[in-house]
C-alpha beads as a LAMMPS data file, in Angstrom:
LAMMPS data file: protein, C-alpha beads

316 atoms
315 bonds

1 atom types
1 bond types

-500.0 500.0 xlo xhi
-500.0 500.0 ylo yhi
-500.0 500.0 zlo zhi

Masses

1 110.0

Atoms # bond

1 1 1 358.368 -302.606 -254.131
2 1 1 361.153 -304.593 -256.285
3 1 1 363.287 -301.846 -257.965
4 1 1 364.396 -303.049 -261.210
5 1 1 367.512 -302.465 -263.337
6 1 1 367.067 -300.741 -266.427
7 1 1 367.897 -303.894 -268.366
8 1 1 365.120 -305.751 -266.353
9 1 1 362.521 -303.675 -267.923
10 1 1 361.007 -306.160 -269.813
11 1 1 360.835 -308.725 -266.517
12 1 1 358.936 -305.716 -264.626
13 1 1 356.160 -305.597 -267.703
14 1 1 355.704 -309.002 -267.093
15 1 1 355.941 -309.066 -263.038
16 1 1 353.345 -306.051 -263.493
17 1 1 350.794 -307.664 -265.564
18 1 1 350.823 -310.699 -263.001
19 1 1 350.473 -308.963 -259.790
20 1 1 347.861 -306.549 -261.576
21 1 1 345.922 -309.957 -262.330
22 1 1 346.412 -311.631 -259.031
23 1 1 344.419 -307.722 -257.516
24 1 1 341.743 -308.718 -259.698
25 1 1 341.611 -312.163 -258.959
26 1 1 341.756 -311.147 -255.432
27 1 1 338.408 -309.343 -255.974
28 1 1 336.686 -312.256 -256.782
29 1 1 335.518 -310.394 -259.998
30 1 1 337.348 -313.313 -262.297
31 1 1 339.015 -316.612 -262.393
32 1 1 342.265 -315.745 -264.372
33 1 1 344.507 -318.179 -262.284
34 1 1 345.406 -319.805 -265.625
35 1 1 346.605 -316.653 -267.026
36 1 1 348.468 -315.789 -264.026
37 1 1 350.509 -319.007 -264.202
38 1 1 351.230 -318.529 -268.207
39 1 1 352.068 -315.156 -267.336
40 1 1 354.814 -315.848 -264.076
41 1 1 356.118 -319.033 -266.447
42 1 1 357.191 -316.440 -268.950
43 1 1 358.077 -314.036 -266.414
44 1 1 360.158 -316.544 -264.505
45 1 1 361.937 -317.857 -268.089
46 1 1 362.786 -314.572 -269.300
47 1 1 364.629 -314.080 -265.632
48 1 1 366.909 -317.039 -265.824
49 1 1 367.483 -316.405 -269.690
50 1 1 368.637 -312.783 -268.852
51 1 1 370.885 -313.811 -265.941
52 1 1 372.087 -316.571 -267.913
53 1 1 373.780 -313.914 -270.485
54 1 1 374.622 -310.683 -268.426
55 1 1 377.493 -308.362 -269.684
56 1 1 380.074 -307.315 -267.546
57 1 1 378.546 -304.324 -267.420
58 1 1 374.671 -304.930 -266.604
59 1 1 377.007 -307.274 -263.992
60 1 1 378.522 -304.380 -262.304
61 1 1 374.606 -302.619 -262.382
62 1 1 373.486 -306.139 -260.523
63 1 1 376.407 -305.564 -257.639
64 1 1 375.690 -302.218 -257.054
65 1 1 371.946 -302.836 -256.440
66 1 1 370.671 -300.749 -253.797
67 1 1 368.397 -303.730 -252.328
68 1 1 371.402 -306.328 -252.472
69 1 1 372.101 -307.504 -248.838
70 1 1 375.153 -305.726 -246.954
71 1 1 377.393 -306.457 -244.450
72 1 1 374.782 -306.085 -241.488
73 1 1 372.954 -308.522 -243.538
74 1 1 374.851 -310.980 -243.335
75 1 1 376.379 -310.404 -239.538
76 1 1 372.547 -310.127 -238.430
77 1 1 371.963 -314.160 -239.825
78 1 1 374.801 -315.487 -239.697
79 1 1 376.882 -314.533 -236.622
80 1 1 375.371 -315.295 -232.979
81 1 1 376.140 -312.636 -230.200
82 1 1 377.625 -310.194 -232.543
83 1 1 379.679 -307.716 -230.417
84 1 1 380.869 -304.753 -232.679
85 1 1 384.175 -303.369 -231.986
86 1 1 385.272 -299.492 -232.744
87 1 1 388.071 -297.427 -233.111
88 1 1 391.674 -297.731 -234.359
89 1 1 393.348 -296.484 -231.161
90 1 1 395.256 -293.778 -233.274
91 1 1 392.802 -291.312 -234.641
92 1 1 388.772 -292.310 -235.134
93 1 1 386.173 -295.019 -235.392
94 1 1 385.769 -295.460 -239.205
95 1 1 382.114 -296.297 -240.256
96 1 1 382.849 -297.491 -243.586
97 1 1 384.701 -300.185 -242.317
98 1 1 382.775 -302.528 -238.996
99 1 1 384.074 -305.279 -237.411
100 1 1 383.473 -307.249 -234.029
101 1 1 383.744 -310.383 -232.332
102 1 1 381.402 -313.569 -232.501
103 1 1 379.886 -317.219 -233.043
104 1 1 379.532 -318.259 -236.683
105 1 1 377.631 -321.474 -236.581
106 1 1 378.935 -322.495 -233.213
107 1 1 382.578 -321.228 -233.786
108 1 1 383.866 -317.958 -231.966
109 1 1 385.668 -315.939 -234.659
110 1 1 386.316 -312.335 -235.741
111 1 1 384.018 -310.789 -238.797
112 1 1 385.201 -307.532 -240.513
113 1 1 383.351 -305.908 -243.758
114 1 1 382.603 -302.806 -245.386
115 1 1 379.153 -301.445 -244.766
116 1 1 377.601 -299.495 -247.270
117 1 1 373.760 -298.431 -245.963
118 1 1 370.867 -299.201 -247.151
119 1 1 369.131 -295.414 -247.676
120 1 1 370.452 -291.906 -247.766
121 1 1 370.935 -291.584 -243.752
122 1 1 372.721 -294.870 -243.839
123 1 1 375.538 -294.180 -246.519
124 1 1 376.448 -290.905 -245.677
125 1 1 376.891 -292.497 -242.416
126 1 1 379.286 -295.063 -243.576
127 1 1 380.790 -292.916 -246.595
128 1 1 379.007 -295.253 -248.608
129 1 1 381.282 -297.994 -247.831
130 1 1 384.890 -295.833 -248.874
131 1 1 386.792 -296.517 -245.431
132 1 1 389.558 -293.933 -244.458
133 1 1 392.919 -295.038 -242.887
134 1 1 391.228 -295.190 -239.135
135 1 1 389.265 -297.847 -240.838
136 1 1 392.113 -300.029 -242.086
137 1 1 393.994 -299.377 -239.133
138 1 1 390.823 -300.964 -237.092
139 1 1 390.897 -303.887 -239.402
140 1 1 394.587 -304.370 -238.453
141 1 1 393.797 -304.124 -235.162
142 1 1 390.793 -306.659 -235.251
143 1 1 393.212 -308.786 -237.438
144 1 1 396.062 -309.050 -234.801
145 1 1 393.196 -309.785 -231.980
146 1 1 392.320 -312.700 -233.789
147 1 1 395.608 -313.995 -234.579
148 1 1 396.463 -313.744 -230.793
149 1 1 393.656 -315.564 -229.529
150 1 1 393.740 -318.285 -232.690
151 1 1 390.278 -317.117 -233.514
152 1 1 389.653 -317.430 -237.849
153 1 1 388.652 -314.367 -239.801
154 1 1 385.722 -313.898 -242.359
155 1 1 386.163 -310.611 -243.822
156 1 1 382.741 -309.285 -246.542
157 1 1 383.888 -307.147 -249.257
158 1 1 381.604 -304.588 -250.789
159 1 1 383.263 -300.825 -251.281
160 1 1 384.082 -299.004 -254.643
161 1 1 387.192 -298.234 -253.272
162 1 1 388.893 -296.617 -250.419
163 1 1 388.063 -292.614 -249.672
164 1 1 390.060 -290.954 -251.723
165 1 1 389.629 -287.419 -249.946
166 1 1 392.713 -284.993 -248.872
167 1 1 392.242 -285.984 -245.288
168 1 1 392.889 -289.345 -245.612
169 1 1 395.662 -289.162 -247.782
170 1 1 397.212 -286.653 -245.346
171 1 1 396.364 -289.713 -242.756
172 1 1 398.411 -292.432 -244.498
173 1 1 395.601 -293.901 -246.859
174 1 1 398.422 -295.762 -249.079
175 1 1 400.092 -296.890 -246.310
176 1 1 397.159 -298.058 -244.164
177 1 1 395.784 -299.946 -246.912
178 1 1 399.369 -301.818 -247.135
179 1 1 399.952 -302.489 -243.751
180 1 1 396.005 -304.378 -243.321
181 1 1 396.936 -306.113 -246.842
182 1 1 400.610 -307.179 -244.968
183 1 1 398.604 -307.952 -241.831
184 1 1 396.128 -310.255 -244.156
185 1 1 399.292 -312.222 -245.428
186 1 1 400.857 -312.276 -241.594
187 1 1 398.081 -313.892 -239.659
188 1 1 398.830 -317.365 -238.704
189 1 1 394.827 -317.922 -238.225
190 1 1 392.422 -319.019 -241.286
191 1 1 391.658 -316.411 -243.429
192 1 1 388.043 -316.507 -245.468
193 1 1 386.748 -313.572 -247.667
194 1 1 384.202 -313.288 -249.671
195 1 1 383.739 -310.004 -252.512
196 1 1 379.516 -310.057 -251.744
197 1 1 379.414 -306.679 -254.308
198 1 1 381.664 -304.629 -255.287
199 1 1 385.622 -305.315 -254.982
200 1 1 387.208 -301.993 -255.788
201 1 1 390.787 -301.339 -256.333
202 1 1 392.849 -301.486 -252.800
203 1 1 390.273 -300.546 -250.396
204 1 1 389.010 -304.026 -251.238
205 1 1 391.855 -306.125 -251.755
206 1 1 393.151 -304.802 -247.848
207 1 1 390.572 -307.152 -246.721
208 1 1 390.397 -309.869 -249.080
209 1 1 394.189 -311.215 -249.583
210 1 1 392.986 -314.458 -248.006
211 1 1 393.109 -318.496 -247.673
212 1 1 390.118 -318.533 -249.639
213 1 1 388.552 -315.852 -251.631
214 1 1 385.011 -316.313 -253.010
215 1 1 382.566 -313.830 -255.538
216 1 1 379.051 -313.959 -255.163
217 1 1 378.210 -315.001 -258.380
218 1 1 376.991 -311.262 -259.482
219 1 1 379.600 -309.498 -257.814
220 1 1 382.909 -307.663 -259.173
221 1 1 386.308 -307.090 -258.845
222 1 1 388.948 -305.017 -259.684
223 1 1 391.802 -302.646 -259.542
224 1 1 389.499 -300.029 -260.534
225 1 1 385.866 -298.929 -261.258
226 1 1 384.578 -298.762 -264.982
227 1 1 383.946 -295.110 -264.733
228 1 1 387.347 -294.386 -262.680
229 1 1 389.269 -296.757 -265.593
230 1 1 386.814 -294.914 -268.647
231 1 1 387.943 -291.405 -267.302
232 1 1 391.821 -292.173 -267.955
233 1 1 391.475 -294.275 -270.733
234 1 1 389.567 -292.153 -272.648
235 1 1 388.760 -288.968 -270.756
236 1 1 385.312 -289.977 -270.050
237 1 1 383.061 -291.959 -267.656
238 1 1 380.702 -292.271 -271.058
239 1 1 382.834 -295.125 -271.726
240 1 1 382.567 -297.277 -268.576
241 1 1 380.708 -299.597 -270.121
242 1 1 383.112 -300.632 -272.572
243 1 1 385.796 -300.420 -269.652
244 1 1 383.729 -302.987 -267.749
245 1 1 384.468 -305.300 -270.535
246 1 1 388.114 -304.972 -271.045
247 1 1 388.422 -305.044 -267.084
248 1 1 387.515 -308.564 -266.493
249 1 1 385.968 -307.761 -263.430
250 1 1 383.416 -310.707 -263.237
251 1 1 383.845 -313.674 -260.885
252 1 1 383.483 -316.297 -263.550
253 1 1 386.296 -314.652 -265.467
254 1 1 388.661 -314.051 -262.064
255 1 1 387.811 -317.711 -261.347
256 1 1 389.208 -318.908 -264.889
257 1 1 392.476 -316.299 -264.007
258 1 1 392.459 -318.036 -260.392
259 1 1 392.490 -314.463 -258.538
260 1 1 389.688 -316.127 -256.350
261 1 1 388.600 -319.752 -255.506
262 1 1 385.270 -319.944 -255.597
263 1 1 381.684 -318.518 -256.875
264 1 1 378.977 -318.699 -254.199
265 1 1 375.508 -319.053 -256.583
266 1 1 372.707 -316.584 -256.176
267 1 1 369.411 -316.526 -256.497
268 1 1 368.042 -316.445 -260.042
269 1 1 367.776 -312.802 -260.554
270 1 1 370.595 -311.952 -258.279
271 1 1 371.003 -311.696 -254.658
272 1 1 369.107 -308.406 -254.139
273 1 1 365.851 -310.425 -255.306
274 1 1 365.998 -313.077 -252.153
275 1 1 368.614 -311.890 -249.693
276 1 1 368.072 -314.636 -246.834
277 1 1 368.718 -317.062 -249.697
278 1 1 371.923 -315.289 -250.704
279 1 1 372.782 -315.162 -247.285
280 1 1 372.047 -318.970 -246.258
281 1 1 374.313 -320.105 -249.284
282 1 1 377.521 -317.985 -248.682
283 1 1 376.945 -319.323 -244.864
284 1 1 377.272 -322.478 -246.372
285 1 1 380.182 -322.244 -248.560
286 1 1 382.126 -320.704 -245.645
287 1 1 381.540 -323.189 -243.679
288 1 1 382.939 -325.587 -245.672
289 1 1 385.872 -323.554 -246.440
290 1 1 386.660 -322.921 -242.626
291 1 1 386.416 -326.724 -242.251
292 1 1 389.257 -327.001 -244.730
293 1 1 391.243 -324.492 -243.209
294 1 1 391.321 -325.498 -239.927
295 1 1 392.621 -328.701 -240.037
296 1 1 396.281 -326.911 -241.105
297 1 1 398.405 -325.677 -238.774
298 1 1 399.318 -321.234 -238.323
299 1 1 402.865 -322.142 -240.190
300 1 1 401.140 -323.981 -242.615
301 1 1 398.268 -321.670 -243.052
302 1 1 400.500 -318.858 -243.733
303 1 1 403.115 -320.309 -245.956
304 1 1 400.625 -321.575 -248.309
305 1 1 398.813 -317.977 -248.092
306 1 1 401.740 -316.379 -249.725
307 1 1 402.240 -318.491 -251.723
308 1 1 398.524 -318.150 -253.370
309 1 1 399.488 -314.724 -253.895
310 1 1 402.696 -314.471 -255.335
311 1 1 401.958 -317.297 -257.884
312 1 1 398.796 -314.935 -259.275
313 1 1 399.745 -314.255 -262.798
314 1 1 403.034 -316.659 -263.422
315 1 1 400.695 -319.103 -265.645
316 1 1 399.412 -316.278 -267.725

Bonds

1 1 1 2
2 1 2 3
3 1 3 4
4 1 4 5
5 1 5 6
6 1 6 7
7 1 7 8
8 1 8 9
9 1 9 10
10 1 10 11
11 1 11 12
12 1 12 13
13 1 13 14
14 1 14 15
15 1 15 16
16 1 16 17
17 1 17 18
18 1 18 19
19 1 19 20
20 1 20 21
21 1 21 22
22 1 22 23
23 1 23 24
24 1 24 25
25 1 25 26
26 1 26 27
27 1 27 28
28 1 28 29
29 1 29 30
30 1 30 31
31 1 31 32
32 1 32 33
33 1 33 34
34 1 34 35
35 1 35 36
36 1 36 37
37 1 37 38
38 1 38 39
39 1 39 40
40 1 40 41
41 1 41 42
42 1 42 43
43 1 43 44
44 1 44 45
45 1 45 46
46 1 46 47
47 1 47 48
48 1 48 49
49 1 49 50
50 1 50 51
51 1 51 52
52 1 52 53
53 1 53 54
54 1 54 55
55 1 55 56
56 1 56 57
57 1 57 58
58 1 58 59
59 1 59 60
60 1 60 61
61 1 61 62
62 1 62 63
63 1 63 64
64 1 64 65
65 1 65 66
66 1 66 67
67 1 67 68
68 1 68 69
69 1 69 70
70 1 70 71
71 1 71 72
72 1 72 73
73 1 73 74
74 1 74 75
75 1 75 76
76 1 76 77
77 1 77 78
78 1 78 79
79 1 79 80
80 1 80 81
81 1 81 82
82 1 82 83
83 1 83 84
84 1 84 85
85 1 85 86
86 1 86 87
87 1 87 88
88 1 88 89
89 1 89 90
90 1 90 91
91 1 91 92
92 1 92 93
93 1 93 94
94 1 94 95
95 1 95 96
96 1 96 97
97 1 97 98
98 1 98 99
99 1 99 100
100 1 100 101
101 1 101 102
102 1 102 103
103 1 103 104
104 1 104 105
105 1 105 106
106 1 106 107
107 1 107 108
108 1 108 109
109 1 109 110
110 1 110 111
111 1 111 112
112 1 112 113
113 1 113 114
114 1 114 115
115 1 115 116
116 1 116 117
117 1 117 118
118 1 118 119
119 1 119 120
120 1 120 121
121 1 121 122
122 1 122 123
123 1 123 124
124 1 124 125
125 1 125 126
126 1 126 127
127 1 127 128
128 1 128 129
129 1 129 130
130 1 130 131
131 1 131 132
132 1 132 133
133 1 133 134
134 1 134 135
135 1 135 136
136 1 136 137
137 1 137 138
138 1 138 139
139 1 139 140
140 1 140 141
141 1 141 142
142 1 142 143
143 1 143 144
144 1 144 145
145 1 145 146
146 1 146 147
147 1 147 148
148 1 148 149
149 1 149 150
150 1 150 151
151 1 151 152
152 1 152 153
153 1 153 154
154 1 154 155
155 1 155 156
156 1 156 157
157 1 157 158
158 1 158 159
159 1 159 160
160 1 160 161
161 1 161 162
162 1 162 163
163 1 163 164
164 1 164 165
165 1 165 166
166 1 166 167
167 1 167 168
168 1 168 169
169 1 169 170
170 1 170 171
171 1 171 172
172 1 172 173
173 1 173 174
174 1 174 175
175 1 175 176
176 1 176 177
177 1 177 178
178 1 178 179
179 1 179 180
180 1 180 181
181 1 181 182
182 1 182 183
183 1 183 184
184 1 184 185
185 1 185 186
186 1 186 187
187 1 187 188
188 1 188 189
189 1 189 190
190 1 190 191
191 1 191 192
192 1 192 193
193 1 193 194
194 1 194 195
195 1 195 196
196 1 196 197
197 1 197 198
198 1 198 199
199 1 199 200
200 1 200 201
201 1 201 202
202 1 202 203
203 1 203 204
204 1 204 205
205 1 205 206
206 1 206 207
207 1 207 208
208 1 208 209
209 1 209 210
210 1 210 211
211 1 211 212
212 1 212 213
213 1 213 214
214 1 214 215
215 1 215 216
216 1 216 217
217 1 217 218
218 1 218 219
219 1 219 220
220 1 220 221
221 1 221 222
222 1 222 223
223 1 223 224
224 1 224 225
225 1 225 226
226 1 226 227
227 1 227 228
228 1 228 229
229 1 229 230
230 1 230 231
231 1 231 232
232 1 232 233
233 1 233 234
234 1 234 235
235 1 235 236
236 1 236 237
237 1 237 238
238 1 238 239
239 1 239 240
240 1 240 241
241 1 241 242
242 1 242 243
243 1 243 244
244 1 244 245
245 1 245 246
246 1 246 247
247 1 247 248
248 1 248 249
249 1 249 250
250 1 250 251
251 1 251 252
252 1 252 253
253 1 253 254
254 1 254 255
255 1 255 256
256 1 256 257
257 1 257 258
258 1 258 259
259 1 259 260
260 1 260 261
261 1 261 262
262 1 262 263
263 1 263 264
264 1 264 265
265 1 265 266
266 1 266 267
267 1 267 268
268 1 268 269
269 1 269 270
270 1 270 271
271 1 271 272
272 1 272 273
273 1 273 274
274 1 274 275
275 1 275 276
276 1 276 277
277 1 277 278
278 1 278 279
279 1 279 280
280 1 280 281
281 1 281 282
282 1 282 283
283 1 283 284
284 1 284 285
285 1 285 286
286 1 286 287
287 1 287 288
288 1 288 289
289 1 289 290
290 1 290 291
291 1 291 292
292 1 292 293
293 1 293 294
294 1 294 295
295 1 295 296
296 1 296 297
297 1 297 298
298 1 298 299
299 1 299 300
300 1 300 301
301 1 301 302
302 1 302 303
303 1 303 304
304 1 304 305
305 1 305 306
306 1 306 307
307 1 307 308
308 1 308 309
309 1 309 310
310 1 310 311
311 1 311 312
312 1 312 313
313 1 313 314
314 1 314 315
315 1 315 316
C-alpha cells in the first residue's frame, strides 16, 4: 500500500482506478487492457509533470516521506560485511547516529549516518534521527579511527536537527557539534557526505563538512527547519510554507549557491517509490566521487576541503 502526500492525491486517484481495473481484469470478467494502459499512461504523465515543478514546501514533504530509504537501507544494500560500532567512550551509546566499518564495492571504509527509523517503535528507539552529544562524539571517534587506518569515510545525513533537550545541552551539544565539524575538516582521508532526506541545522553539517557534498534530488538542507524559522519570524509554524520558499533549501538552489557539489537523481516520483533504484544510483555517484578523491594525498585533501568551505558565500 503506497502512502501518498497531499499534493499527490490526483495521482493517487488515477493509480487507484488502474488497480481496480487490473483486479477486474484478473478475475477474467472483461478485457480492459487498453483502458488500463491509457489510465497508466495518464498517471505516469501526471507524476512526471508534478515532480518536474515541485515547490520548496512540497520538496520538504517528499524529503520527510515515511517510505523514503534510511541509513539502514543504504548500508544493507551498499556496504558488505558491515560491523556496527557503538558508544562514544565517554558517556553512552546514541542510536540516532549509527556507524561502523565495512566494504563499499570492494573498498574498506567507515560509514556514519543518522537513522530515523521506519515505524513508531524504531523511530522512538532512534530518537527520530535527532542525535545527542554522545552521537556526535561517537562520529568523531569513528572519523579518528578512519584517519588512523587511512579509510575513506561515507556519511549519510538525515535529521531534522540535533536533539534540543535539557540533558543534551547540559552535556555540551553545541561543543560536540563544533568538534565534529572540526574533525570533518581535519582528517586526511576522503570524506563523501550525502543528504539523503532532511539536512537540518548544525546536526546535519556536523557530518557533512566533506570533500564532496551530495544531495538526493528531492532532499532538503538548511540552517533551520521551515517550522522553526516560521516560529521565530512569524511566531507561528503556520507560515512554514513561506519559510521554505525563503530558506533556499532545495538541492537545486544549493547547487547554484555552491553549497553542495552534486545532485543525485531520484526515481520518478521520489526515492520512496523505488528505494532500490535510489540506493543504487547514490552508490554509483559515491563510487565515482571516491575514485577522484583517493587519487589525492591526505595533505592536499585537507587543504582543499578547508579552502572549499572558507570560500562559500564569497562570490554572492
